[in-house]
N, C-alpha and C positions, 0 to 999 in steps of 0.2 A: 396832735392829726387826729381828725376824726376817721371813722371806719371807711367812710365812701372814699376820703383821699389815699387811704392806705391800699385800698382796693385798686384805684386808678393807677397809682405807683407801681403796685405789683404787677398789674398788666403791662405798664410799658417795660419795666424791668425784665419781666421775663421774655418780652418779644425781642429784646436786644441780645438776651443771654442765649435765647434759642438761635438767632443768626449768627452768633459766634460759635455754636457746638459744631466740631469737624466732622464726627462721624455719627453713624447711628447709636454706637454704644453712648455717647455724651447726650444724645438727645433723649433716650430713655431713662438716662440717671436724671436729667432735666425734669422729666414728666414725674418721676418718682419724688423729687425734690419739691416740686410745685403743686401736684395732686394727690400724692400718695397720703396714707392715714395719718402720718407726721408730718405733711407737706406743709408749705406756708401758706396755701389759700387754706387747708383745713384748718390751722390754727387761728387765722384771722376770723373765720367764721365762728369760731367758738366765743367771740366778743360781741356777736350778735345780741346776745341777750343782755348787754350793759346799755345798750339805745333806748331811746324813747320808744314807746310802743307804738306811736303816729309814725315814725320814721323806719320802723322796721319793713314792711312790705317793699318800700322803693329801695331800699340797702339790699334786701332779699334779691330784687329783681337783678340788681346791679351785680351781686356776688354770681348769680346764676348764668348772667351775659359774660362775665368775666371767665368763669369755668368754661363755659362754650368756645369761647374765643381761644382760650388756650389749648384746650384739645383739638380744636379744627387746626390752629397753628402747628401745633405738635404733629398731627398726621399728613398736613400738607408738606412738611418739612421732611418726615420720614419717607413719603412717596418719592419726594424729588431726590433724595440721595439714593434711594434704592433703583431708580431709572438711570440716574448718572452711573451707578457701578455696573448697570446691566449694560448699558450702552458701552463703556470701557471693556468690558469683557468681551462683547460681541467683536468691537474692533481689534481686540488682541488676539481672538481666534478666528478672524474672517480668514478666508481663502478665496482664490480667483476661480469660480465655477466656470470660467470659458476655457481653462486650461485642460489639455487633453489629461485623460486618466492615465493610470499606470496600468499596463496589461498585466494579468494575473496568469502565470503561467499554468496549463493544464496538463497533466501527466496522462500517459496512455500505456497500454502493455507492450512490452519489448515484443519485436516482431517474432522472435522464437518462440515465446510464450503464446503468441498470437496463432502461430502455425500449430503448436500443441492443443490450443483450444479448437481449432478447426478438426483437427484429427479426432478429437474426442467427439465432436458432432456427427462427423463423418461416421465413424464406427458405431456410434449408437444407433444409427439408422442400420446397422448390422446385427442390432443386439447387443452389442458390448457395455459392460458396465466397467468403472474404474476401480483399481484394486492397487493400492500402493504399499510399497515396502521401504526398510529403513536404507539410508543413504551409507551408515557403517554397519558392515556386515561381518561375518564370519568366514574363514576359508572353507569352512564345511559347506555352507550355502552357497558361497560364489563359486567353488570348484567342485569338491568332492561329490555333491549332491548331484551335480551336472555332469556327470561322467568324466571329470576331470582330475584323476587322482594326483598325489604330489609328484610322481614319476612320470606322467603323462607329458609326451612332448609338446603337445599343445598348450601346456601351461607357460611356455616361454612365449606365448603370442599375445600374452596379458602383461604388461608392464605395470607390476602391482605396486600400490603405495599403501606401506603397512603403518599402522597405528604402533608409536614406541611404547615400550614397556615403561609403565608409571616409575617415575624417578631415574630412567637411566639417561634421560637428557640432561638433567641436572648435575648426574655424576659425570658427565663429559663423555660416556660411551653409550650412545643411543643404540638400541636394539628393537627388532620388531617383539610386539606383545607376545608373551608366552601362549595367550589363548588364540592366537591366530586373527585378532581383530584387523580389518582392513577398511580402506576405502573401496567400496564396491567398484568392479572394474567395468559392470555392464547391469543391465536391469533383469537379465536372466535368471537372477537368485528368486526373484519374485513369483516365477514360474512354480518352484516347489511351495513357497508360503501359500500360493492361492489353490493350489491343489490339496494341500493339508487342511486349508480353512473351508474349502466349499465344495459341494456335492455336485458331481456331473450332472446333466451337463453344465459344462463352464464356458463360458465366453469374455473374456477378460483383456481390459486394456491399463498397461501399468507403465506410466510415466515417470520419468524422474531423472536426476543428475547421476554422472558416472565419472570417475576419476582414474587416470592411467599416468604413468611417468613417461611422457612422450614429449619429443622435440615438438616445438611450436614452429608451425609453418602456414603457409596460405589455407590449407586444408587440413590441418589436425591442431588441437588443443589439449591440453592437459585435464581440462575440466569440460565438459561437454553434456549433452542431453540426449536421452533415448526414450523411445516407446515402445515398450514390449508389448506383444498381445500373443493370447494364448485361448485355442479351442480345444475343448475336450469333450469328445461324445463318442458313441459308438459306431457313428457313421461318419467319416470325415475323410477327406482324399487330398491329394496333392492339387489336383485339378480346380477344388474348391478354392484353397489358398491363392492359385493362379489368378482365378476370374475375380476374387474378391480384391486383391492387391492392385491389378488392373483398374478396377473401376475406382479405387480410392487415387491411384495417380491421375486418371481423369479429372476427378472432382476437384483434385489439387491444382491442377496445371493445365487443364483444358481438354478436349475432346481429341485434340491433334498430338499430343505428348507421344513420343516414341519409348517403349519400354522392352525389357528383354528379361529373360529367365536363362540362368547360365549355372552350371554345375558349382557348388562351393563346399566348403566343410567347416562344420561346426560340430564338436564333441556330443553336444546335446540335441543334435538333430538327426535322423538318418530316414531317407536321403536329404542331403542340405542343398540350398539353392542359393544363389545371390541375385537380389532384383534391383536391375539398373533403370537409370531415367536418361533419355538423351539430354546432354548438358544445355541447359538454356542460356548460361552465360555466355558461350561461344558459340552455340548453334550447331555443335558436333563437330567444328573445326579443331577443337584442341585448345586448352588454356590451362594457366596454373591452377584452378579451381578443380577440373577435372583430371589433372595429371597429363594432359597434352592426348587423352585419349579419345575425348568426344562423349565419354559415357560418365556418368557419377552414380556411385554404390549408394543407393539411400537406406537398402536395408538388407539383412541376411534372414532367411527362413529356411523352414522344412518341416518334415514331421518328426513330433515329438519322440525321442529315443526311449525305447522301453526301459531302459535303467533310470530314466529320470521319471517316467510315469510310476515305477516302483517306489523311488525316494519319496514321491508325493502322496504315496498310498493307495496308489489304483494299481488294477491288475490289467498288464497290457495285452492279455488274451480276452480282454472284455472290452476295453476301452483303447483308442486311438485318438490321436490329435496332432494339430499343427502350431506351430510358434513362429512369431517373426519378431526382429528388433529392427527398429527404425532410427535414423539418425536426422533428429529435426533440425540439427544445426545445418547440414549441409542441403537438406530440402528447403529451407528457407533460403539459402543462398540460391538455389535454383529458382524459387517463387520470384525474388528480386533482381537476379542476374548480379549478385554479390560477388567479386572475385576474390575476396580475402576474409577468411572466418575470423581472423581476429579482431576485425572491425566490431562485431559483437559484442565482445567483451573488453572494449577499450575504455568505455566510459565517457566517450567523446558525444558530447549534444548535438554536435553539428552532424553526427551520423544518425543517432536514434531518433530524433524529433522531425526526420522525413518521413517517418512511418506513422500516419495518424492511424491510431487504433492498430498498431502494427503491420498496417498493410501497405 
């Protein structure tokens, strides 16, 4: 068989073998078998020197034609295979663009945290800055430095949650920690921390969580928020306190809100007052949220007791101040007309999702 016949036979055979290749890898192997350095066409062309000189140009042209035809056929076959694979992948991954999308839930601030944020903005206009303290306190800061010694009757007003002595729970005989570590019952301890850390004049707002061992009902919880405020300067008065709190109430609840000051008692202020808001849940008629009184106490306040000023490192002969502690939980109830404080901590999405941005 002469070289021309062998080239034509190779071309026909290669086309048949190419058609039988089942995947891209098989086609690539066939390319190597035919056109590689040791491929069948390469071996055939080594015999080109054995034919007569006058026949070499025509046989060379045929060899180039066969090589070109095989390369084109292989490339075409690979392109077809890749297109088929892509179409199969797209068909497998296809989805109906006309179907409605799945809504993505977007969270927002809890209504209590929104009210605390609003309080911060309101009091910022009065020149207050935020000062925070620890939720785990000592009896010294929580009581003694606030003019509440261990034998003081007012100590009974706070149902304190004590941190257990390390190891006592495991031993089956839990007892309060010997160092007097507790969960703070109010944010008032931060007053002393602020006076010790800052130089007068002081004007700070101290938000945070508090804890008391209390029965849970529509207006009480064992965990709650407070926002403490403290002003210390050489010239402050109860009149300044009253005027500022009334403006804060109007900013939160509108110009028509009813307010009242009434005498109160707190060991760390003297004189002490309670600040009430006309119940917005029942309009003053009386409901479980306000204890059927028509009024809801949102804060206690008063002039800082001289003992507390001394505990904070200040001379009461030179400085005086006023302080107040707000209950954002109850204030939020008033804002939205909510009759049960337990809803705030229920984790019920049907409740909390009603308040876009907490409002």
